[in-house]
N, C-alpha and C positions, 0 to 999 in steps of 0.2 A: 517425846519421840515424834513430834510433829514433823512431817516432811520426809519420812523414811519412804523410799521407793519413788520419790518424786524428785528428779535431779534438778529441776528449775525452781523448786519451792523456796530456796534461799535467796533468789534474785528478786529485786524489786519489780513491781508491775511496770514501771517506766522502762526498765532495761528490756523486758520481754516485748513491749510495744515497739521499741526501737529496732529490735531484730526483725520483727514482722515487717516494719516499714522498709527496712533494708532489703528484705526478700522481695517485697512487692516492687521496689524500684528495679531490682535486677530482672525480675520477670517481665516488667514493662519494657525494659531496654531490649531484651531478647525478642519479645513478641513484636514490638514496634518496628524493629529492623526487618522482620519477615513481612509484616503488613505493608511497609513502605515499598519493598521489592514487588509485592503483589500488586499494589496500587500502580506503580510505574509499568508493570507488565500489562495490566488491563488498559492503561492509557495508550501504550504503544500498539497494542492489539487493535484498538479502535482507530488509531491514527493510520496504521498501515492499510486497513480495509477501506478507510475513507480515501486515502491517496490512490489506492488501486481502482476505486470506483471513479475518481476524477480522471485517471488515465484512460480508462475504458470509455467513459462518456465523451472525452475530448476526441478520441479516435472515431467514435460513432457520429459525433457532430460534424467532423470533417467529411466523412463518407456521406452523410445526409445532405450536406451542402453540394457535394459533387453530383448526387443523384437528382438534384432539382432540375437540371437542364444539361443538354450536351455542351452548351457554352460554358457552364460552370465546371464541367468535368475536365475541360481543357485548361482551366486556369489553376495550375497547381499552387501558385502563391496564395490565391484567395482561399483555396481549400485548407492550406496550412494555417492561414490567419483565422479561419472559422474554427478550426480545432483549438488553437491557442485561446481564442475568445471564450470558448466554453469553460476553460479552467484558468481564469486570470490569476488566482491565488497560488497556482502550482508553479512556484519559481524553479527554474532549472529544467523545465520540461522541454524535450526536443520532439519535434514533429517532422516526420519524413513522409512525403507524398510521392507516389509513383503511379504510372499507368502502364498497363500491359494488355495484350490481347491473347485469345486462344481461338483455335479453329473448331474445336468441339467442346462440349460441356465437360469441364474437368480436365481438359487437355493441358499440354505443357505450355507455359507462358512463352510468348514470342513478341517480336517488335510489331507494333501496330501498322507499320508501313509495309510489312510483308503481306503477301496474298496467301489465301488458303487453297490447297490442292483439292480438298473435299470438305464439304460442310461450310457453314457461314462463320464469318469472323464475329467474335464477341469481345467487346472492350470492357475493361474493368479499371477501377481506381482503388489503390491500396493506401490507407492512411495508417501509419505506425507512430505510436507515441512511446516515449520513455521518460520516466521520472525517477531521479535518485531519491532514496529514502534513507534517513539517518534516525536510529532509535534515540530515545531520550537519555538512556544510560547504557553502558556495556553490560550485557548479560553473559554469565559463564556459558561457554560452549555454543554460543549463538553469534552469528555475524552482526556487527554493529551497523552495517550499511548494506543496502542492496539497491538494485534498479528494477523498478516496476515497469513492465512492458505490456502494451495492448496493441491490437491491430484490427482494422475493419476493412473489409473488401466489399465494394458495391459494383454491380454490373451496370454499365452505362447504356449499351445498345445490344 
């Protein structure tokens, strides 16, 4: 009566080992799919923050170049080039540079050729950057691409 109450006692040890190996392979397949998605998620998370930092730093570099002198602040092409030079590996980045004036601190933007009725005129340069970003893989319920934007404003006078 050996084996009573033990359903697998009639099977050879080799057959039991094969079943365990099959279960381990199935578990590995399920877990590795989840771990791979997690790995790509961590990589994309780091990539998007790195790209956002590049975008912000490029806008700040353009604004810093404009703030160096009044002559620099009038050269919008050089400001744009300074912003692009700060992020040479950011392919597809667009840089927009503009200047504007206000009559009072925090007032409405106006043309710099206009005169102020009250208060003194303050000139500013705005450098805006935009960088398209594409994730490594498509995640469920999340967009696969987005545009990262940054802007920096510096007062000239």
